[in-house]
C-alpha positions as CSV (number, residue, x, y, z in Angstrom):
1,M,96.2,127.4,105.4
2,T,95.8,123.9,104.2
3,L,95.8,122.3,100.7
4,K,92.2,121.3,99.9
5,R,91.0,119.2,97.1
6,M,88.7,121.4,95.0
7,V,88.2,119.6,91.7
8,L,88.6,116.2,90.1
9,E,88.7,116.1,86.3
10,I,89.0,112.9,84.2
11,G,89.7,112.3,80.6
12,M,90.7,109.7,77.9
13,G,93.1,109.9,75.1
14,T,94.2,107.6,72.3
15,D,97.0,107.1,69.9
16,I,95.3,105.2,67.1
17,R,98.2,104.0,65.0
18,G,101.4,105.3,66.6
19,T,101.5,103.2,69.8
20,E,103.0,106.2,71.6
21,P,102.0,106.2,75.3
22,T,103.1,109.8,75.8
23,K,100.8,111.0,72.9
24,A,97.9,109.1,74.4
25,A,98.7,110.5,77.9
26,V,98.9,114.1,76.7
27,R,95.6,113.7,74.9
28,A,93.9,112.2,78.0
29,L,95.0,115.1,80.2
30,R,93.9,117.6,77.5
31,D,90.5,115.9,77.4
32,A,90.3,116.2,81.2
33,L,91.2,119.9,81.3
34,W,89.8,121.4,78.1
35,H,86.2,120.7,78.9
36,N,85.8,123.2,81.6
37,G,86.5,126.8,82.6
38,L,87.7,126.5,86.1
39,S,86.9,129.6,88.1
40,I,87.4,128.0,91.5
41,A,90.6,130.0,92.2
42,D,89.0,133.3,91.4
43,A,85.9,132.3,93.5
44,V,88.1,131.9,96.6
45,G,90.2,135.0,95.9
46,L,93.4,133.2,94.6
47,H,95.3,133.5,91.4
48,V,94.9,130.6,88.9
49,D,98.6,129.9,89.1
50,S,98.2,129.0,92.8
51,M,96.5,125.8,91.8
52,Q,98.4,122.6,92.5
53,V,97.5,119.8,90.2
54,E,98.2,116.1,90.8
55,V,97.9,114.2,87.6
56,T,97.6,110.4,87.4
57,I,97.9,108.7,84.0
58,G,96.9,105.1,83.5
59,V,98.4,103.8,80.2
60,P,100.0,100.6,78.8
61,H,103.8,100.9,79.0
62,P,103.9,103.6,81.7
63,E,107.7,103.6,81.7
64,K,107.7,105.1,78.2
65,V,105.7,108.2,79.1
66,D,107.6,111.5,79.1
67,K,106.2,113.1,82.3
68,A,107.6,116.5,81.4
69,E,105.6,116.5,78.1
70,V,102.4,115.6,80.0
71,L,103.0,118.2,82.7
72,A,103.5,120.9,79.9
73,V,99.8,120.5,79.1
74,L,98.8,122.3,82.4
75,P,97.8,125.9,81.5
76,H,98.0,127.2,85.1
77,G,99.5,126.3,88.4
78,T,102.1,123.7,89.2
79,G,101.8,120.0,89.0
80,T,103.1,116.5,89.5
81,V,102.6,113.5,87.2
82,N,102.3,109.9,88.4
83,V,102.1,107.3,85.6
84,V,100.7,103.8,86.3
85,D,100.0,100.7,84.3
86,G,96.5,101.0,83.0
87,G,94.5,102.0,80.0
88,L,94.1,99.6,77.1
89,E,96.1,98.3,74.2
90,I,94.2,96.9,71.2
91,F,96.3,95.0,68.6
92,N,95.4,94.8,64.9
93,D,94.6,91.4,63.4
94,A,98.2,90.8,62.4
95,A,99.6,92.0,65.8
96,T,101.9,94.4,64.0
97,S,100.4,97.6,65.4
98,S,98.1,98.6,68.2
99,T,95.9,101.4,69.4
100,L,96.7,102.8,72.9
101,I,94.1,104.3,75.2
102,A,95.2,106.3,78.3
103,H,93.1,107.6,81.1
104,A,93.9,110.8,83.1
105,A,92.8,112.0,86.5
106,A,93.7,115.6,87.5
107,V,93.1,116.6,91.1
108,V,93.2,120.4,91.7
109,R,94.2,121.6,95.1
110,L,94.2,125.1,96.5
111,D,95.8,126.4,99.7
112,V,92.7,127.8,101.5
113,P,91.8,128.5,105.1
């Protein structure tokens, strides 16, 4: 069998006042995942925990993201998280605080013939 890409989900998350990249990243992945009811595993006769999910997060300050916290969002299967520089940081007028925007892409793969 071979791992095949079955689904691409995308989402966006923000931390309005806290400037926490992990919070924005978690919200972005939740946004990507929580707007569907994936039945693809069942459709091909596999258990939902057989899904392998590759998560890519684009966010300002990627080095500050707790990958384990992002990965904990996955309700099924196993996954990996890659965090890259991206998203958006919008400073307030006094440049004392900012809003962070993160983007998430989740690729779901299944081992199918």
